[in-house]
C-alpha positions in Angstrom: 49.9 63.0 135.8 47.0 65.4 136.4 49.0 67.1 139.1 52.0 67.5 136.8 49.7 69.0 134.1 48.3 71.5 136.7 51.7 72.7 137.6 53.5 72.6 134.2 53.2 76.1 133.2 54.3 77.5 136.5 57.7 75.7 136.1 57.8 76.8 132.3 57.3 80.5 133.3 60.0 80.3 136.0 62.5 78.7 133.7 62.0 81.2 130.9 62.4 84.2 133.1 65.3 83.0 135.2 67.6 85.3 133.1 66.9 88.5 131.3 67.7 89.4 127.7 68.4 93.1 127.1 69.6 93.0 123.5 68.4 90.8 120.7 71.3 89.4 118.7 70.2 89.5 114.9 72.1 89.2 111.7 72.1 91.9 109.1 69.8 89.8 106.9 67.4 89.4 109.9 67.4 93.2 110.4 66.7 93.8 106.8 63.8 91.3 106.7 62.3 92.7 109.9 62.4 96.3 108.5 60.9 95.3 105.2 58.2 93.0 106.6 57.4 93.4 110.3 58.6 96.5 112.2 56.0 99.2 112.6 56.5 102.1 110.2 54.8 105.5 110.1 52.6 106.8 107.3 55.7 107.7 105.3 57.1 104.2 105.5 59.8 105.1 108.0 60.5 102.4 110.5 59.6 103.5 114.1 60.2 100.3 116.0 63.4 98.5 117.2 63.7 94.7 117.2 63.4 94.7 121.0 60.2 96.8 121.0 59.0 94.6 118.2 59.2 91.5 120.3 57.8 93.3 123.4 54.8 94.4 121.3 54.1 90.8 120.3 54.6 89.4 123.8 52.3 92.0 125.3 49.6 91.3 122.7 49.7 87.5 123.3 49.8 87.9 127.0 46.6 90.1 126.9 44.3 87.1 127.4 46.0 85.9 130.6 44.5 86.3 133.9 45.2 89.9 135.3 47.8 88.6 137.9 49.5 86.5 135.2 49.6 89.0 132.4 52.9 90.6 133.2 54.8 87.4 134.1 53.7 85.8 130.9 54.5 88.9 128.8 58.0 88.6 130.3 58.3 84.9 129.6 57.0 85.3 125.9 59.5 88.1 125.3 62.4 86.2 126.7 61.7 83.0 124.5 61.5 85.3 121.5 64.4 87.5 122.3 66.7 84.5 122.8 65.5 83.3 119.3 64.4 80.0 120.8 60.8 80.3 119.5 58.9 82.7 117.3 55.2 82.6 116.3 54.3 82.6 112.5 54.6 85.4 110.1 51.1 86.8 110.4 51.5 87.0 114.2 54.8 88.7 113.8 53.3 91.2 111.4 49.9 91.9 113.1 50.1 91.3 116.8 49.2 94.5 118.7 47.5 96.1 115.7 43.9 97.4 115.8 42.6 94.4 113.9 45.0 91.6 114.6 44.6 88.9 111.9 47.1 86.4 113.2 46.4 83.1 111.5 48.8 82.1 108.7 46.5 79.9 106.5 43.0 79.2 105.7 40.8 76.8 103.6 37.6 77.8 101.9 34.7 75.7 100.5 33.9 75.6 96.8 30.5 74.2 96.0 29.1 73.8 92.6 27.0 77.0 92.5 27.6 80.6 91.4 26.6 81.8 94.9 29.2 79.6 96.6 32.0 80.5 94.2 31.4 84.2 94.5 31.1 84.1 98.3 34.3 82.2 98.6 36.0 84.6 96.1 34.9 87.5 98.3 35.9 85.9 101.7 39.3 84.6 100.5 40.1 88.0 98.9 39.6 89.7 102.2 41.9 87.2 103.9 44.5 87.7 101.2 44.4 91.4 101.9 45.4 90.5 105.5 48.3 88.4 104.5 46.6 84.9 104.8 47.2 82.1 102.4 44.2 80.2 101.1 43.6 76.6 100.0 40.7 75.2 98.0 39.5 71.8 96.7 37.9 72.3 93.3 36.6 68.7 93.1 32.8 69.6 93.5 32.9 71.9 90.5 31.3 70.4 87.5 33.7 69.7 84.6 34.4 72.0 81.7 31.6 71.9 79.0 29.1 70.2 81.3 25.5 71.4 81.3 24.3 74.5 83.3 20.6 74.8 83.9 19.9 72.2 81.2 22.1 73.8 78.6 25.2 71.7 77.5 28.6 73.3 77.1 28.4 76.2 79.5 30.3 75.1 82.5 33.8 76.8 82.8 35.4 74.0 84.9 37.8 74.0 87.8 40.9 75.1 85.8 39.0 78.4 84.8 38.1 79.1 88.3 41.6 78.3 89.5 42.9 81.0 87.1 40.4 83.5 88.5 41.5 82.9 92.1 45.1 83.1 91.2 44.8 86.3 89.3 43.1 88.0 92.3 46.0 87.2 94.6 48.3 90.0 93.6 45.5 92.5 93.7 45.0 91.9 97.4 48.1 92.0 99.5 48.8 93.3 103.0 50.2 96.7 103.2 51.2 96.5 99.5 54.2 94.4 100.4 53.1 91.0 101.5 51.5 88.7 98.8 49.8 85.5 100.0 49.5 82.3 98.0 47.0 79.6 97.1 46.7 75.8 97.2 44.5 74.3 94.5 43.5 70.7 95.0 41.7 68.4 92.6 40.8 64.9 93.4 42.2 62.3 91.0 38.9 61.0 89.9 37.6 64.4 88.5 36.9 64.4 84.7 39.1 67.6 84.3 42.1 66.1 86.0 44.3 66.0 82.9 43.6 69.7 82.3 44.4 70.4 86.0 47.7 68.5 85.7 48.8 70.6 82.8 47.6 73.9 84.3 51.1 75.1 85.0 52.8 73.7 82.0 53.8 77.1 80.8 56.6 78.5 83.0 55.4 81.4 85.0 51.7 80.7 84.7 49.6 80.5 87.9 52.7 81.6 89.9 50.7 82.5 92.9 49.2 78.9 93.2 50.6 75.5 94.1 48.5 72.7 92.7 48.2 69.2 94.1 46.2 66.1 93.2 44.0 64.6 96.0 45.2 61.0 95.9 43.3 58.0 97.4 44.8 54.7 98.5 42.5 53.1 95.9 44.1 55.0 93.1 47.6 54.0 94.2 46.5 50.4 94.2 45.1 50.8 90.8 48.3 52.1 89.5 50.1 49.2 90.9 47.6 46.8 89.4 47.7 48.5 85.9 43.9 48.9 86.3 41.6 51.4 84.7 40.5 54.4 86.8 36.9 55.9 86.5 36.6 59.7 86.1 33.3 60.8 87.8 31.2 63.9 87.1 30.7 65.4 90.7 27.3 66.9 89.4 25.8 63.5 88.6 28.0 61.0 90.4 28.3 59.0 87.3 31.5 57.8 85.7 32.1 59.6 82.3 35.0 57.5 81.1 37.8 55.4 82.3 41.5 56.0 81.9 44.4 53.6 82.8 45.6 54.6 86.3 49.2 54.2 85.4 48.9 56.5 82.4 47.2 59.1 84.6 49.9 58.8 87.3 52.7 58.9 84.6 51.3 62.2 83.2 51.3 63.7 86.7 54.8 62.6 87.2 56.0 63.9 83.8 54.5 67.4 84.5 55.9 67.4 88.1 59.3 66.7 86.6 59.0 69.4 84.0 57.4 72.1 86.2 57.4 71.1 89.8 53.6 70.8 89.8 51.5 68.9 90.7 52.3 67.6 94.1 50.4 64.9 95.7 48.2 64.9 98.8 47.5 61.5 100.2 44.0 62.3 101.5 43.4 58.8 103.1 46.7 59.1 105.0 45.8 62.7 106.1 42.4 61.6 107.4 43.8 58.6 109.4 45.0 61.3 111.9 41.8 63.3 111.8 39.9 63.0 115.1 36.7 64.6 113.5 36.6 62.3 110.4 33.6 60.4 111.6 31.6 63.4 112.8 32.5 66.1 110.2 33.6 64.1 107.2 37.1 64.1 105.6 39.5 66.9 105.2 40.1 67.5 101.4 42.2 70.6 101.3 45.3 72.2 102.8 47.0 75.6 103.2 49.3 76.8 100.3 52.3 74.7 101.4 50.5 71.5 102.4 51.4 71.1 106.0 48.0 71.8 107.4 44.9 69.9 106.4 41.9 72.1 107.3 38.1 72.0 107.2 36.3 74.7 105.3 36.7 78.1 107.0 39.2 76.6 109.4 42.6 78.4 109.8 45.8 77.6 111.6 48.3 79.6 113.6 51.9 78.6 113.3 55.1 78.8 115.3 58.8 77.8 115.0 61.4 76.2 117.4 64.9 77.3 116.6 66.5 73.9 117.1 70.2 75.0 117.1 69.4 77.1 120.2 68.2 74.0 122.0 71.2 71.7 121.4 73.1 70.2 124.2 76.8 71.3 124.6 78.9 69.4 122.1 80.6 67.3 124.7 77.2 66.1 126.0 75.7 65.1 122.7 75.4 61.4 122.0 73.3 60.0 119.1 70.3 60.1 119.2 70.3 62.5 122.1 71.3 65.9 120.7 69.0 68.3 122.6 68.6 69.8 126.1 65.3 68.0 126.6 64.3 70.0 129.7 64.8 73.3 127.9 63.2 71.9 124.7 60.1 70.9 126.7 59.8 74.3 128.4 60.1 76.1 125.0 57.6 73.9 123.3 55.2 74.4 126.2 55.6 78.2 125.9 55.2 78.0 122.2 51.9 76.1 122.4 50.6 78.6 124.9 51.6 81.6 122.7 50.0 80.1 119.6 46.8 79.2 121.6 46.7 82.8 122.9 47.0 84.0 119.4 43.9 82.1 118.5 42.0 84.0 121.3 43.6 87.4 120.4 43.1 87.1 116.6 40.5 89.1 114.8 38.8 87.3 111.8 37.1 89.2 109.0 34.7 86.4 108.3 32.3 85.0 111.0 32.5 81.5 109.6 36.2 81.6 110.1 36.0 82.7 113.7 33.5 79.9 114.5 35.6 77.2 112.7 38.9 78.3 114.3 37.3 78.6 117.8 35.8 75.1 117.5 39.1 73.3 116.8 41.8 75.6 118.1 44.3 74.0 115.7 48.0 74.7 116.4 50.9 74.1 114.1 54.2 74.0 115.8 57.2 73.7 113.5 61.0 73.8 113.5 63.9 75.4 111.8 67.6 74.5 111.7 67.4 70.7 111.6 70.3 70.5 109.2 72.5 72.8 111.4 71.9 70.5 114.3 73.0 67.4 112.4 76.0 69.0 110.9 77.1 70.5 114.3 76.8 67.0 115.7 78.9 65.4 113.0 75.9 63.4 111.7 75.4 63.1 107.9 71.8 64.1 106.8 71.6 60.9 104.7 72.3 58.4 107.3 70.4 56.0 109.6 71.7 57.9 112.6 70.1 61.1 111.3 66.7 59.3 110.9 67.0 57.9 114.5 67.7 61.4 115.7 64.7 62.8 113.8 62.3 60.1 115.3 63.5 60.9 118.8 63.3 64.6 118.5 59.8 64.5 116.8 58.4 62.2 119.4 59.8 64.4 122.3 58.3 67.5 120.7 55.0 65.9 120.2 54.9 64.6 123.8 55.8 68.1 125.1 53.3 69.8 122.9 50.5 67.4 123.7 51.3 67.7 127.4 51.1 71.5 127.1 47.8 71.2 125.3 46.4 68.9 128.0 47.6 71.5 130.6 45.8 74.3 128.7 42.7 72.1 128.5 42.7 71.6 132.2 43.2 75.3 132.8 41.0 76.8 130.1 38.8 74.0 128.8 39.2 71.8 125.7 38.4 72.7 122.0 34.5 72.7 121.7 34.5 70.0 119.0 36.1 67.6 121.4 32.5 66.3 122.0 32.7 64.6 118.5 36.0 62.8 119.3 37.4 60.0 121.4 38.7 62.4 123.9 35.1 63.4 125.0 35.1 61.0 128.0 38.8 61.1 128.8 40.3 62.5 132.0 42.8 64.4 129.9 41.3 66.7 127.2 43.5 68.8 125.0 42.9 72.4 124.3 43.8 72.0 120.6 42.7 69.4 118.1 46.4 69.1 116.7 49.5 70.7 117.8 52.4 70.0 115.3 53.1 70.9 111.7 56.3 71.4 109.7 55.9 74.4 107.5 58.8 75.7 105.2 59.8 78.4 107.8 61.2 80.8 105.1 61.1 84.1 107.0 61.6 82.7 110.3 64.7 80.7 109.3 66.1 84.0 107.9 65.5 85.7 111.3 67.1 82.8 113.1 69.9 82.4 110.4 69.3 78.7 110.1 68.5 76.2 107.5 64.9 75.9 106.5 62.6 73.6 108.5 63.9 70.0 108.2 65.5 70.6 104.8 69.1 69.8 104.1 71.4 72.8 103.4 70.6 74.3 99.9 74.3 75.4 99.7 77.1 76.6 101.9 76.7 80.0 100.1 73.5 81.0 98.4 71.2 83.9 97.6 67.5 84.1 98.5 64.7 86.1 97.2 62.8 87.3 100.2 60.7 90.3 99.2 60.0 91.8 95.9 63.0 91.4 93.6 65.6 91.9 96.3 67.9 89.1 97.2 69.9 88.5 100.3 73.2 86.6 100.4 73.9 84.0 103.1 76.9 82.0 104.2 76.5 78.8 106.3 77.4 79.9 109.8 77.6 76.4 111.2 80.3 75.6 108.6 82.2 78.8 109.4 82.2 77.8 113.1 83.5 74.4 112.3 86.2 75.7 110.0 87.4 78.1 112.7 87.3 75.2 115.3 89.5 73.1 113.0 91.9 76.0 112.2 91.0 76.0 108.5 91.1 79.5 107.1 87.9 80.6 105.4 89.6 83.4 103.5 89.4 82.5 99.8 87.7 79.2 100.6 84.2 80.7 100.4 84.7 81.8 96.8 85.9 78.3 95.9 82.7 76.9 97.4 80.5 79.3 95.6 82.2 78.4 92.3 81.6 74.8 93.2 77.8 75.3 93.3 77.8 76.0 97.0 79.2 72.6 97.7 82.2 71.3 99.6 82.4 68.2 97.4 85.8 67.5 95.9 87.5 70.6 97.5 91.0 69.6 98.4 91.3 71.7 101.6 88.1 70.2 103.1 88.4 67.0 105.2 86.3 64.1 104.0 84.2 64.0 107.2 83.2 67.6 106.7 82.3 66.9 103.1 80.0 64.1 104.2 78.3 66.2 107.0 77.9 69.5 105.0 76.3 68.0 102.0 73.9 70.2 100.0 70.4 69.2 99.1 71.4 68.2 95.6 74.1 65.9 96.9 71.7 64.0 99.0 69.8 61.2 97.2 66.1 62.2 96.8 65.1 58.9 98.4 66.8 60.2 101.7 64.7 63.4 101.5 61.6 61.3 101.5 62.9 59.1 104.3 63.6 62.1 106.5 60.1 63.5 105.8 58.5 60.2 106.7 60.6 60.0 110.0 59.1 63.3 111.1 55.7 62.6 109.8 55.2 59.6 112.1 55.0 62.0 115.0 53.4 64.9 113.4 49.6 65.1 113.8 49.1 67.7 111.1 51.5 67.3 108.1 55.0 67.9 106.9 56.0 70.2 104.0 59.2 69.3 102.3 60.8 69.8 98.9 62.4 66.8 97.4 65.3 68.3 95.3 66.0 66.5 92.0 68.9 67.0 89.7 68.4 68.7 86.4 68.7 65.3 84.6 65.9 63.6 86.7 63.3 61.7 84.8 59.5 61.2 85.2 60.3 57.7 86.1 62.4 58.9 89.0 59.6 61.2 90.2 57.2 58.2 90.0 59.4 56.1 92.3 59.6 59.0 94.8 55.8 59.5 94.8 55.4 55.8 95.3 57.9 55.7 98.2 56.3 58.7 100.0 52.9 56.9 99.9 54.4 53.6 101.1 56.2 55.3 104.0 53.1 57.1 105.2 53.7 60.7 104.1 50.7 62.9 103.8 51.9 64.7 100.7 54.9 65.2 98.5 56.4 67.9 96.4 59.4 67.6 94.1 61.5 70.2 92.3 63.9 69.5 89.5 66.7 71.9 89.4 66.4 74.5 86.5 62.8 73.5 85.8 61.8 77.1 86.3 63.4 80.1 84.7 63.4 82.0 88.1 64.2 80.2 91.4 63.6 81.8 94.8 66.9 80.3 96.1 70.1 80.0 94.0 73.7 79.4 94.5 75.7 82.6 94.5 79.2 83.3 93.3 79.1 86.7 94.9 80.6 85.5 98.2 82.6 88.7 98.5 79.2 90.4 99.0 78.5 90.7 102.7 75.1 89.8 104.1 72.7 92.7 104.1 73.6 95.2 106.8 71.6 98.1 108.2 71.7 101.0 105.8 73.5 104.1 107.0 70.2 106.2 107.2 68.7 103.5 109.5 71.3 104.2 112.1 69.8 107.6 112.8 66.6 106.7 114.8 64.3 108.1 117.4 66.0 110.6 119.7 69.3 110.0 117.9 69.5 106.4 119.1 70.1 103.5 116.7 66.8 101.8 116.1 68.5 98.8 114.4 71.4 97.8 116.5 70.4 98.6 120.1 
């Protein structure tokens, strides 16, 4: 094994550069997103970079930390894996790699202690990070409750919800290049006296729209709910219980508001810390990034990356459940991805010294995926089936093994993460470079670039529109479905409009075979319980966490939410978020009846580029 680890990356680099990619094959939507978000522009806002140059810029920046003789070979390897759309680093790395001050991390967590100095320092530090495109998470549980005493005078404390509003309001003021807004995660532990105010903080539609809120849930609370027991609310300033409330009543209120508004979600903190190697030495993790897939210590940040799963499928005639993927290629791409993200940690510039120290101490990596639903559909496997869960378990275990092996190889080559001295790895012959390697983020922008379904989510619809920046929407049609229709000789002309009029669904359409209707189900056609099962299947092999939205029909009830929250806890999920259809006036993704509208294409003016060459299509 040590010999294999020592030679791992030599074989990876050879495999990735065996062929050369001259032109990046991107959709019109991907071109539009790159131009709006990532391609370099001049002082007048005119794009000055082609997609190929964009990927070469990122590859060069990430290879800069390699040994001199290895810099060019790794730059080529990184470019190839990105140009073939097999793996991309996260959005901040895409946006900032190669810049003068490259802030490459996606998400951060900041401390909030019960003092004016701590609050103001965190407000300052997190605002700087937001200005660089980073999302921020906070746990407000150390803040004394509203109306509590301050310096001996009763009734002065503003409480966590007031501070939450302050941090939310600042988010739109500080955004990168005026076009990229970050987000927040606000966590309050379930035993805080202001927990009911916190649960209702987003009751008014549109309020706190830059912040996701989640309750920090303990196993003890879930047991109290089941036992119909009372639950103490404890003042963090004094450590004393101020009152008791029936745990089931508190849980029911959270479920009712989640049904009405989508918030709060739940973070199962005990489960999250079961996988925390530093729990005994540094205490528990109590907060996450804005989407909940990375639990972080104060000032810690995480760099993300995404595998494009459909690009790694075996040829159709070679697939056999649960073996859907080219494992050798998958392992090579995973290893390259881990190396790229670890390099991003070394390359990254951090505006706050505490962040640099915390990130360097743990070197946390979050490797995610896109296109899981595409892979299942292309393989004829319904998302809501035992076969799909078996495929998920195998895929996740292979990715984790490949990522950990790559991290061990990097540890052998470069040394392990410094905080390893506080873990069970400290005396091991194999020591990882990174404290954790996998996470499953939502993958919104990366999925648009790859033209796949988001992360491990089912298809939202076969046709849909998505808000990706500002108020602009892009229209998408499921390419996996189109390929299958063509393969079966079923004309798509006219059919797409029928699908759009059918809420993006194939269900009940006379010209669609039953087996295709079963495989190409939308998120709302899949029972919510299967959403949770899929999340749990991946979570069993993910050392960070999994972000997933459990879609509910418009007529879902708080009791249904309660059963899903209970199921997620029992299956070992680290968190859960639900969204009931139409519970918000504006939705980022919606079914579209405008199927006669093509996906966004390069504007005519964009086809006149540098030296007369097309800077979009070449």
